[in-house]
C-alpha positions in Angstrom: 11.8 169.9 248.3 13.6 167.1 247.2 15.5 166.8 244.1 17.1 163.9 241.9 19.2 164.6 239.0 20.6 162.0 236.9 23.4 162.0 234.4 25.5 159.9 232.4 23.7 158.2 229.4 24.5 157.7 226.2 25.1 155.6 223.4 27.2 152.7 223.3 28.1 149.5 221.3 27.4 146.0 223.2 29.8 145.5 225.6 30.5 148.7 226.2 30.0 150.7 229.9 28.6 153.7 231.3 28.5 155.1 234.8 25.2 156.9 235.5 24.9 159.2 238.8 22.1 160.2 240.9 22.5 163.5 242.9 20.0 164.2 245.3 19.3 167.4 247.2 16.9 168.9 249.3 17.1 166.9 252.4 19.7 166.0 255.2 19.3 162.8 256.3 21.6 160.1 255.7 19.0 157.2 255.8 17.5 156.6 252.7 16.6 153.7 250.2 17.6 154.9 246.4 16.7 152.6 243.5 17.6 152.8 239.8 14.5 151.9 237.5 14.7 151.5 233.8 12.0 151.8 231.2 12.4 150.5 227.8 9.7 151.9 224.9 6.1 150.8 225.8 6.8 149.1 229.1 6.9 149.6 232.7 9.4 150.6 234.8 11.6 147.8 236.1 14.0 148.1 239.2 17.6 147.1 238.4 19.4 147.7 241.3 18.7 149.3 244.8 20.5 150.2 247.8 20.2 151.5 251.7 22.5 154.6 251.8 23.0 153.8 255.6 24.1 150.1 255.7 25.3 147.7 253.6 22.3 146.7 252.1 22.3 146.3 248.1 19.7 144.5 245.5 20.7 144.0 241.8 18.4 142.2 239.5 18.9 138.7 238.2 19.2 140.8 234.5 22.4 143.2 235.4 23.9 141.1 238.3 27.6 140.4 238.1 27.4 143.3 235.2 25.8 146.4 237.3 27.2 147.9 240.5 25.6 150.5 242.6 27.5 152.5 244.8 27.5 156.1 246.8 29.2 158.9 247.6 27.0 159.6 250.7 28.7 162.9 251.8 27.7 164.4 248.3 24.3 162.4 248.0 25.4 161.1 244.7 24.2 157.5 243.9 26.2 156.0 241.1 25.0 152.9 238.7 28.4 151.3 236.9 27.3 149.6 234.0 29.6 147.0 231.9 29.4 144.5 229.1 25.9 146.4 228.1 23.7 144.7 225.8 20.8 146.1 223.4 18.3 144.9 226.1 19.9 147.4 228.7 18.4 150.4 226.4 16.0 152.7 228.0 15.3 155.2 230.3 17.0 155.2 233.7 15.9 157.0 236.4 16.7 156.9 240.2 14.0 157.2 243.0 14.4 157.6 246.5 12.4 157.3 249.8 13.1 158.5 253.3 10.2 156.5 255.1 9.7 153.0 255.2 13.2 152.4 253.6 13.7 148.6 254.3 10.1 148.2 253.4 10.0 149.8 250.1 13.6 148.9 249.1 12.6 145.4 249.5 9.6 145.6 247.4 11.0 148.0 244.5 7.4 149.2 243.4 7.7 152.1 241.3 4.2 153.2 242.7 6.0 153.5 246.2 8.2 156.1 245.4 7.2 159.5 245.1 10.5 161.6 244.1 11.9 160.8 240.5 14.6 162.2 238.8 14.2 163.4 235.1 15.7 160.4 233.6 18.9 159.6 231.3 18.5 157.8 228.3 21.2 154.7 227.6 21.4 153.4 224.0 23.4 150.1 223.3 23.4 149.1 219.8 24.6 145.3 218.2 
């Protein structure tokens, strides 16, 4: 069974940095699409960064471009989200999601409804 565990969240002041980790298990394929989503209170989940783990394809939302970087340790099946220059709008629950099928399609769309495997989330709070 595919399982994801996020970690690394916390409370920081504006301008600070955090690195989130998404540790995956339960499958052997190195070909996946992994997306980091965040959810602010009362709002839906929005994708902030995505990657395909078997090539150089990467994507980041305009709101985080230049500040957030997605990367991986493929051997360990860990995907990271390095977040720099955080601001209060970055606060929320951060989730990673993975798909082993329709990788290019789902990574391009980044529709939360199309991802069946999620972690429990890690909370990020940025104070001004």
